[in-house]
C-alpha positions in Angstrom: 1.7 99.6 114.7 3.9 100.5 117.7 5.9 103.9 118.1 9.3 102.6 118.3 8.1 101.1 114.6 6.7 104.1 113.0 10.3 105.5 114.3 12.4 102.9 112.9 10.8 103.9 109.5 11.0 106.8 109.3 14.9 106.6 110.3 14.8 104.2 107.7 13.2 106.2 105.2 15.9 109.2 106.3 18.7 106.6 106.2 17.2 106.1 102.7 17.0 109.2 100.9 20.7 110.1 102.2 21.9 106.7 100.1 20.3 107.7 97.1 21.7 111.4 97.5 25.4 109.8 97.9 24.9 106.9 96.3 28.3 106.1 93.4 26.5 103.5 91.9 23.5 104.6 89.6 22.1 100.8 90.5 22.3 100.7 93.6 21.2 104.4 94.4 17.5 103.1 92.3 17.4 100.2 94.3 17.6 102.0 97.5 14.8 104.4 96.3 12.4 101.3 95.5 13.3 100.9 99.0 12.2 103.9 100.0 9.3 103.9 98.5 8.1 100.3 99.7 8.6 102.0 103.0 7.0 105.0 102.7 4.0 102.5 101.5 3.8 100.9 104.3 3.3 104.4 106.3 0.6 105.5 104.5 -1.1 102.9 105.5 0.2 102.9 108.6 -1.3 106.7 108.8 -4.9 104.9 107.2 -3.9 106.7 103.8 -4.7 102.9 101.9 -5.6 105.7 98.9 -2.0 106.8 98.7 -0.5 103.8 99.9 -1.7 102.0 96.6 -0.7 105.0 94.4 3.0 104.8 95.9 3.0 101.4 95.8 2.0 101.5 92.2 4.2 104.5 91.1 7.5 103.4 93.1 7.5 99.8 91.5 7.2 101.5 88.4 9.3 104.0 88.1 11.7 101.9 89.8 11.9 99.0 87.3 11.4 101.9 84.3 15.1 103.2 86.2 16.7 100.0 86.3 15.8 99.7 82.8 17.5 103.4 81.9 20.7 102.3 84.3 21.5 99.2 82.5 20.9 100.2 79.0 23.1 102.8 79.8 25.6 101.3 81.1 25.3 98.8 78.2 26.1 102.1 75.7 29.4 103.5 77.7 30.8 100.0 77.2 
């Protein structure tokens, strides 16, 4: 992977982290967190750590699904 692509992915990670922190909608913050996890898994794979990449992908998908379920359920109860 070229150096400029690694720099781009690291920039996306920083923007996604800031997006999660400053996003007003919980659902959008959870979706951005899922993207953060995907980019992080790609970077772990690039750094020759496939075991950590697979773990990051699995945990990221699992937590994203759980958080989306919780946010939609909490939003439904408030209405």
